[in-house]
N, C-alpha and C positions, 0 to 999 in steps of 0.2 A: 512442399506443390511439385515442386519438381523431381524430388531424391523419390518421393510415391508415387509418380509416374513412369522412370526411370524403371520404378520397383514390379511397377507393375507387365510394362512392358518385356521388362526379362522374361517372368515368368511366364511372358503369351511367346516367348520368340523360343521359349523349351517345350512349348505345348506342340508350336506348330513345328521346327522339326524330330524332338529327341525319340531316335526309333521307326523314322518317319522314310519315303521315300518322294520324291520331289515330286508338286500335283499344286495342290490349290495352294499347298499351303508359302510357293515364294509367292504368289499371286497377297494372299493374305499380310505378308512381310510387308511384304512392296506398297500397301498399303501404311498401314502401321509406320516407316518411316520415311513416308511423305507426313502422316498426323504430327510425327516426333517433331519432325522438322519443320512443319510452318507452324507450330507452336513459338516454340524458341524462335526462330527468323523472317516472321509476319510480312518487314520493309523488305524483304529479300526475292520471296515471293511476287511483288510488285513487279518484278524487270519480266520482258519480255521471256527471256531467254532462260531461263528458270521453267516458270509456266512450262516453258516447252521442252526442253528438257524431263521436265515432273513429269508430262504424258507420255517422252517413250520410255522415259524408266517404269512406270502406270501400265504401258502399253508393251513391254516384254515376261512384267510378270505376271501377265492375259495371257498372252500366246501360252505359255509354257503350262498354262491349264489344259491350251487345245492340241497343240503337242508338246512334251514333255524334251523336243533335244537338247543337244548337248550347247548347238549354236545356239538359242535361246538362252539357257542356265549366261555362255556367256556373254552377251549383249547385254542382260539381264544383270550381273555382274558389273559392264562396264558402262553404260546407261549410271549406276548405284553411286561409283566413284566423280561420275560426269559431275551430276548430283551434290553429290555431297560439298566438290569442288567448285563446281559455282555458284554456295554460299556461302563462300568461305571471300570470293571476291567477281562479281558479279561483272569485270571489265575485261579478265585474266582468257587468254586465250584456252584453247579445251586443251592441249598436252600438259597448260600447266592446273589444268580442272583438275583431271587424272592421278594429278604426283601432290594435292594437295587434302582430294578425295581418299588416295590411297593413306596419305602422311596421316591424316586428319581420324581416318577407321584402325590404318594397327596402334596410335602411339596423341590422339588426340586429348584424355585422363591427364597422363602427363606431361605431354607441353604445359595446360592449363593450369595443371600444379604442382611442375617443379621446375621448368622452366626462368630465365632468371627477366624479375620484372625489370620496366622503363621506364626508364627515370620519373618521364612525368607523373607516372604510375605509382610511384612509389610513396604518396603524400598514406593513397587510402589504403593500406596494409590489415590484410584480414587476421584475426586472432586465432597461430598455427595450432594444430589438432597433437594435441600429446599422444603418439602414439602406445609410446611404452607404456603411459599410465592405466592403457585403457588394453592391451593381449593382459594386463599383472590382473586389471579386479574381476575380468571371464576366466584366463588358465589357468589362476590360480584357484581360484573357490572348485570351479568344475573337477579341478586335478584333486583338491579332500575331500569335497564331494563325493564322488571316485573311492575313494580309499577308503573307506569309513562302511560308508554301498558294500565293500567287499567285507569288510569286516565282521556288520552288522549281518552280513548272510549269513554270517558263525555262527555265530553265538544267539538265531532264533531265526525257527525249523516256518514259520510260519510269515516272517517279515520274506524269511527264504521269496520257496510261494508266491512271497507277491512281487516282488521284482522277478525271477521268473513267467511272472504272467501277464509283462510287458512291454507287449510283442512293439518293436522296429521296423519291424518288415514293410510296413508303409513308408519309410525309408529308403527314394530311390536315388541312392549318391548318384547315377550317373545321372538322371532328367536333375536335381539342383548346380550339378558341376554348370552345366549349358545351361540354364537360366542364368548362372552367378560369370560367364561367357558375355546373352545373351544382355543384364542388363551393365556390362561391359562396352560391347560395340553402340548400344544406342548408349551410353555416358561418354561413351569418342563422340560422335555421331553430333547428339544435339543442338551443340555449335560452331562450327564449320574451322576449322584452322588455317590457315596460307604457312604455306614457306616460305618463307617472308625473301632471301638474294633471290628462290627465281622469278616469284612473283613479284618482287618489283625488278625484276629486269626487263618483264615480259610488259609491264604496264609501262617501261620507257621509251621502250623497242615503239618504235613507228614503219609503217608497208611502206613508207614510199622512204626514192635511193635521194641524194643530195650529190652537190657538183662542191670536190670536196681540190684542199689548198696547191694540189700535186698535177692539175690541171694542164696537161701543155697538146702546145695541138703537134710538135711536130712526134711525141710520140706517137699519139691517138693517132694519126693519121698512118705513119705503122699497122697497129694494130689489128685500124680499120682494114687494110687494106688484105694484112693477114688473115683477118676474119672472111673477108673477100676469097679467094680463093680458098681456104680450106670448107666454105659453108658450097658454094659452087658447086665444086669438084662432090660432098656430096649426095647435090643434089642430084647432082651425073650419078653419079652410083644406085640412087637412091628407087631415082625410073631407072636403070637400066634393069635393073632386081624386079621392081612391077612388072614389067613387057616378059623377065621370061617368068617369072607367075604367071602369068595371064594364057600366057600360050601352053606354061605344060595344065593349069585347069581348065584350058578352052580343046587342050587333045587326046584328055583323056577318057575312054569309051567306055573302061570293064573301072569300078570300080574297087576296086580291095580292101580289105583295113588294115592288111600291112601297109598299103602304101600313103594312104588315108591319115596312118598314126602315124605313120611315120613326119611327112608334111603337116603335118599340126607339131605335132614337137616339134622337129626342130625350128619348125618356124614359126615360137611359140619360144625358141635362145634364143635362136637369132632375134624374135621378138623384145628380148628383156635386153638381150650386150644393146642392139637400136637405140633403143626410146634414154634406156641409165646411159650413155654415150653422147648421146643425141643431148638431153636436156644439163647431165653437165657441160662440154661444151661453150652450149648459149650458155647457161648459170656461168662461165669462163670470163667471159666476151665479151657481156651483158653487163660485166659487174658493177664497173666505177661510174667513170670519164668518162669513160665512151656513149652509154646515152645522154645524153649532151653535146656530142660533138657533130657540127653543122651537117657536115656531109657522109653519114651514116646512116641515109636512106635508103641506099645500093643493098648495106646489110642489114639491113630488117629486114625488107625485100626477099631476099634469100634464109632470111632466117624465119617468115612468115612462109616460108613456100618449101622450107626442109618442116615444117611441123607438119603442115598439110599433105603431105606426102609420109610423111611417118599418117599418120591416121588412115592414109589409103592402106598403105600395111598392113593394120591393124581391123580395118578392112573383108581385106585380106586374108585374114585368121580366123576375123570368123564366120568368109561360105565354109574353110572348112573345115569348116568345125562344129561349124551348124548340116554342113556333107552326113558328117561319121555320124552325129547326131542321125536324124534318118534311116540312115543305113545298120548302125547295127544299137542306137539306143543309147537316152540321156546317160550320167553315171554322176559323181561326187566335182570326179574330175575333172569331165569335160563341162559343166557349169563355174567351177572355179577357173576355167579357162573364158570363157564369158568374166566373172566379175572381176577375173584381173583385164581381162583389155579395157573396163566398163572403167578400173583404177586409172587405166592408162591416161585416156583416151581424156579423163579430166587431167593426170598431169601434164598432158600436151595445151589441152584448150586454158588451166592456170598459168603457164609456162608463156605463150603467145601471148595471155593480160600480160606479166611482166613484163616481157620487155613492149609490150606496147603504150600501159597505163606509167611504163619506170616504176618498179614497186622495186622490191630489197626479197631477199632470197626470205627472209622473216614471212614473207606475205605470204611466199607459196609454202611454208613448211605449216602453216594454218591454214591458211582451207583446202593444201589437201586435206590432215590429217579431222577438219571439219564433215570435210568428203568422205573420209574412210568411213566416218562411225559415221552418216546416216544410210549409206552402203548397209555398218552391217545388223542398224534398229531394224528396219525398213526388212535384207535379206536371214533377220529372225522370227517374223514375223510368216513365214513359206513355208508350207509342212513340204518342203522335198521329199522326204524317200515316199509323203502318193503320191506325186506331181509323178519322179520319173518313173516308177509303179503301174501310172494311169502312161503314160505316154510309151512306153517299152511294149504296155501292153497291146495299146491301139492305134499309134501311128511307126511306131519299127519294120525297119523293114527287119529286120532281127534282132535279138533281144537273149543275155543273156541269165540266163532262168536262176542258174546260183548265187547269181548276186542282187535279185530280190530276194531273193528271201532271208538274206545277209543283211539287211537292212535293218532296221530298230523296229518295236513296234509301230508304229505311227504311220504301216501303211497296210498292218495282218487283217482290219477288216475290208481291210479292199482287194485285199488275196481274197477271202473268204471268199467274196464273190464270184471273180474267175470263177471259179465251180462248177457254176453253170451257167455261165455266159461266152466259156473256150472250154476247145480240143484240149485238154492236158491229161497227161500220160499217172498212168497210175505213181510213179517215185514223185511227181509233182503233187498233185491229191495229196498223199500223205505229209507227204513235209508242210501245205499250205497248215489240213488240218491238226497238225502235232504245231502246231505255228501257233492257230487261231485256239485252240485248247488252250492252251498253257497261257494265254495274253487273256481271258475271259476267264479266268480263274485268278489272276492274279488280280484284274478288275473286281471279281465280285468280292474279291477278302479288300481290300483298302479301305484301309480309315478314312474318319473324313478329312482329314489334313491330302491325305493323298489324291484323292480325285481329281478327272481329268476329263476331256469334255467325252469323251468313248462312253462311261459312265453312266452316261447320259440317253446315250446309243441305244448299246446292249440293250439299256434298259426299257428298251421301246419297245422292241420285238418280242 
C-alpha cells in the first residue's frame, strides 16, 4: 500500500511540475506533502508545534497562488524543511529541524536502507533484496528480445511493417524522469529521519546557565569592575551620539535625497557594527559565573540601559528611513532596512531577557532563529510589489517610475489602473501597456497547474 501511495505521488508530482511554471501547482504539492506526512506520522501531528508548522507551510503554498514572488517560494521551501525536521523530532530546536529536514529530503531513502543498524534492532532483520538477480531477469530478456526483433524485421516485411507501426511517441522520457524524482522525494520524506549527533546534542542542551566549579569571588570582582567601566563609557558614548543625531534631524529644514540617503546608509552601517559589538560584549561579560556574583546589580543596570539606548538608536534610524520613504518612495532596500531593524530589536530584547533570566547563548540562538522564521513566513504573505507601487503612486512626494516598471508582474494590474487615474507621459503609458499585454497573454495561456489569482481577476473583466 505504501509503495502504491508513493508511486501515485510521484505521478502527481510530474503532473504538477513538468514543463509548468509556478502557480497553483506548488500549493497542490504542499497539500499532497501534508497528506503523505500525515498518513505515515499521525502521532506527531498531535503536537502543537507540528500543527503550527503545517499551517505555516500551507499558507506559504497558498500565498504563491496569490502572488508568486521569489520570497514566497523561499519561505515555502524553508517551511517544508522545518515541517519535515519537526516530524523527525518534535522537541528539537528550529535550526535542527532545518538540518534534519534537509538531510531527510536529500538522503532519507539511503539512510533508512543503507545505514548501519542499531544493535537493539538487529534481531529483526529484513530479507535482503537481490538487486543483481532482478537486473538479470529484466535486462537480459529485454536485450535478447530486441535483438530477435531486429532479425525478424529483415526476414518478414509484414512483421517489419507491424513493428514500425508501433508508435512509442506517447512516452515522454523527461516526464517519466520527473515522476521518478517525485517518487524519490516522497520516498525520502514519508518517514522523516534525524541527524543523530546534532539532534542529541540539541535535546541535551538546556537554556539555563549554571554556576561552575571555577567560581571565584576575587576574579569575579575584577571582571565586574571591568564590565562596569566599559559599559559606562559605552553608555556615555551612545548618549552623545543620540544627542548629536537629534540635533541634526531637528536642524534640517530642506530634505534632500543625497543627504537622507547618506544618513540612512551610514546610520545602518553604524547600527550593524554597534549592535553586533554590543551583543558580543554582553555575551562575553555575562558568559558564566558573573551572573551569580551578588554585587553585579550595577553592571546589570548598565547593561539594560545600554540595550535600551541601542533601541533608541534603532528608532532614530526608523525615523530617518521613514522620512526617506515619505519623500522618495518605497523600494525593496528601504523595506529591507525596516526588516533588519525589526530583527535587531528582537535581538536586543532577547539579549536583555537572557541577562535578566540568566540564560545561556543557546537560548539566544534558539529564540532568534524562531523569530527570523516567523518574520520570513509573515513577510512572504505580503504582495510587496503591489504595495510598493500603490504607495509610490499615491503617497510618495516623488518616485522612480522606471523602478516600478521593472518590478515583477505582481504589480501589473495595478499599473494598468493608473492609466485612467494618473497623468502619465506617453513613454510611461507605452511601457505599462506593453507590460500589461504580455502579462495578460501569459495568464490566458496558463495551464491549470500554473493558475494564479490574477487569472480569476482578468476573467471577470
